[in-house]
C-alpha positions in Angstrom: 87.6 164.1 3.1 91.0 162.5 3.5 92.3 160.9 0.3 93.2 157.2 0.6 96.6 156.0 -0.4 96.9 153.4 -3.2 98.8 150.1 -2.6 99.8 148.1 -5.7 99.6 144.3 -5.3 101.5 142.3 -8.0 101.1 138.5 -8.2 100.2 136.2 -11.1 98.1 134.0 -8.8 94.6 135.2 -8.1 94.4 133.4 -4.7 97.6 135.2 -3.6 96.1 138.6 -4.5 92.9 137.7 -2.7 94.9 136.8 0.4 96.8 140.1 0.3 93.6 142.0 0.0 92.2 140.2 3.0 95.3 141.0 5.1 95.5 144.7 4.1 91.8 145.5 4.0 92.0 146.6 7.6 94.2 149.5 6.6 91.3 151.1 4.8 93.3 152.1 1.7 92.8 151.6 -2.0 94.2 148.2 -3.1 95.0 147.9 -6.8 95.6 144.4 -8.4 98.1 143.6 -11.1 98.5 140.0 -12.3 101.9 140.5 -14.1 104.9 142.8 -14.2 103.6 144.4 -17.4 100.2 145.2 -15.9 101.9 146.7 -12.9 104.0 149.0 -15.0 100.9 150.2 -16.9 99.2 151.0 -13.6 102.2 153.0 -12.5 102.0 155.2 -15.6 98.8 156.9 -14.4 98.5 156.4 -10.6 100.7 157.3 -7.6 101.2 154.5 -5.0 102.4 154.5 -1.4 104.0 151.1 -1.6 104.3 148.1 -4.0 104.0 144.4 -2.9 105.7 142.5 -5.6 105.9 138.7 -6.1 109.3 137.5 -7.2 108.4 134.5 -9.3 106.0 135.3 -12.1 105.9 134.1 -15.7 107.3 136.4 -18.3 108.6 139.5 -16.5 109.6 138.4 -13.0 109.7 140.5 -9.9 113.3 141.5 -10.2 112.9 142.7 -13.8 109.7 144.5 -12.9 111.5 146.3 -10.0 114.3 147.3 -12.3 111.9 149.0 -14.7 110.2 150.7 -11.8 113.5 152.1 -10.4 114.6 153.3 -13.9 111.5 155.6 -14.2 111.8 159.0 -12.5 108.1 159.0 -11.7 108.3 155.7 -9.8 111.9 155.2 -8.6 111.1 156.3 -5.0 108.1 154.1 -4.4 109.0 151.5 -1.8 108.9 147.9 -3.0 108.3 144.9 -0.7 109.3 141.6 -2.4 107.2 138.5 -1.6 108.6 135.1 -2.4 107.7 131.4 -1.9 111.2 130.3 -2.4 114.4 130.7 -0.4 117.7 130.3 -2.2 119.7 131.7 0.6 121.5 135.1 1.2 122.4 135.6 -2.4 118.8 135.5 -3.5 117.8 137.9 -0.8 120.7 140.2 -1.7 119.5 140.3 -5.3 116.1 141.5 -4.0 117.7 144.4 -2.1 120.0 145.2 -5.0 116.9 145.5 -7.3 115.7 148.3 -5.0 113.4 146.5 -2.5 113.0 148.0 1.0 112.1 144.6 2.4 112.1 140.9 1.3 109.5 138.6 2.9 109.3 134.8 2.4 105.9 133.1 2.2 104.1 132.0 4.3 104.4 135.3 6.1 102.9 136.6 9.3 99.8 138.7 8.3 100.3 141.1 11.3 103.9 141.7 10.4 103.1 142.4 6.7 100.3 144.7 7.6 102.4 146.6 10.1 105.2 147.1 7.5 102.8 148.3 4.8 101.1 150.7 7.3 104.5 152.4 7.9 105.0 153.2 4.3 101.3 154.4 3.9 101.9 156.8 6.8 105.1 158.1 5.2 103.3 158.6 1.9 100.4 160.5 3.5 102.9 162.8 5.3 104.6 163.5 2.0 101.2 164.3 0.4 100.4 166.7 3.2 103.8 168.3 3.0 103.4 168.9 -0.8 100.0 170.5 -0.3 101.4 172.9 2.3 104.3 173.8 0.1 102.0 174.3 -2.9 99.8 176.6 -0.8 102.8 178.6 0.3 104.2 178.8 -3.2 100.9 180.1 -4.6 100.7 182.7 -1.9 104.2 183.9 -2.6 103.5 184.1 -6.3 100.1 185.8 -6.0 101.3 188.5 -3.5 99.1 189.8 -0.8 95.8 188.3 -1.9 92.6 189.6 -3.5 90.8 190.2 -0.2 93.0 193.1 1.0 92.5 196.8 0.5 95.1 198.6 -1.7 96.5 200.4 1.4 96.9 197.1 3.3 98.6 195.5 0.2 101.0 198.4 -0.2 101.9 198.4 3.4 102.6 194.7 3.5 104.7 194.9 0.3 106.7 197.8 1.8 107.3 195.8 5.0 108.0 192.6 3.1 105.5 190.6 5.1 102.7 188.1 4.3 99.1 188.3 5.7 99.3 187.2 9.3 96.1 185.2 9.1 97.5 183.0 6.3 100.8 182.6 7.9 99.2 181.4 11.1 97.1 178.9 9.2 100.1 177.6 7.3 102.1 177.4 10.5 99.3 175.5 12.3 99.0 173.0 9.5 102.7 172.4 9.3 102.9 172.0 13.1 100.3 169.2 12.8 102.5 167.5 10.1 105.6 168.0 12.3 103.9 166.3 15.2 102.7 163.4 13.2 106.2 162.9 11.6 107.8 163.0 15.1 105.4 160.3 16.3 106.1 158.2 13.2 109.8 158.4 13.8 109.4 157.3 17.4 107.2 154.4 16.1 109.9 153.2 13.8 112.5 153.1 16.6 115.9 151.5 16.2 114.7 148.2 14.7 113.4 149.6 11.4 115.0 148.8 8.1 117.6 151.3 6.9 115.5 152.1 3.8 112.5 152.9 5.9 114.6 155.1 8.2 116.1 156.9 5.2 112.7 157.6 3.8 111.5 159.0 7.1 114.7 161.2 7.4 114.1 162.5 3.9 110.6 163.5 4.9 111.9 165.3 8.1 114.4 167.3 6.0 111.6 168.5 3.7 109.5 169.5 6.7 112.4 171.4 8.2 113.0 173.2 5.0 109.3 174.3 4.8 109.4 175.4 8.4 112.4 177.6 7.7 110.6 179.1 4.7 107.6 179.9 6.8 109.7 181.4 9.6 111.4 183.6 7.1 108.0 185.1 6.2 107.2 186.1 9.8 107.2 189.9 10.4 110.7 191.1 11.4 112.4 188.0 10.0 113.7 189.9 7.0 112.7 187.1 4.5 109.6 188.7 3.0 108.3 187.4 -0.3 111.7 186.4 -1.4 111.8 183.4 0.9 112.4 180.2 -1.0 110.0 177.3 -0.8 112.0 174.0 -0.5 111.8 171.6 -3.4 109.5 168.6 -2.9 111.5 166.2 -5.1 
């Protein structure tokens, strides 16, 4: 079963939260409500989110202050933030939003189709990152555990001497990674030249991690000379 991504909706007005849920329900992901900046920060302590939709004007801790707290935390600093605002004070106000770490800044009333499309891109990027971490974790466990419990002693010794990993596992890992590579390539084409720079940077970061994992897998192939000493790329 494919795990759903979580999307954090932050707004002090219940009717706005209801409207966001109606717009984003078609994405079939988990929508989490927060009625204040403080409540949003509490939710971020325990859950991982694909993207945050954050209202700018809220009583108490406003959207800018909330975003500053999010970006200061190592756990949450890389979560994309889309600011939503009903006011427009010109370029300076918009610049403040981007300076606070937002990847986008949308004025109300907004086009539901545009908002849903923007959010879907970050959900896809998040899911690709999850898949990539799972593949890297599987590869790392295999490297740490050696040849595996299902092999005979002779097979294990032979593979250790040759510096190779079980071909069946390598083929499975390679096939899984190929599927991620194909999806990432399709996503990059979907973004095109009109995407925001922050979105493009996130996609490029994902592609670099995929490339690193592919190199690690290739190094494990028989005859590559990498053997069990191949390094799995960091997923930070």
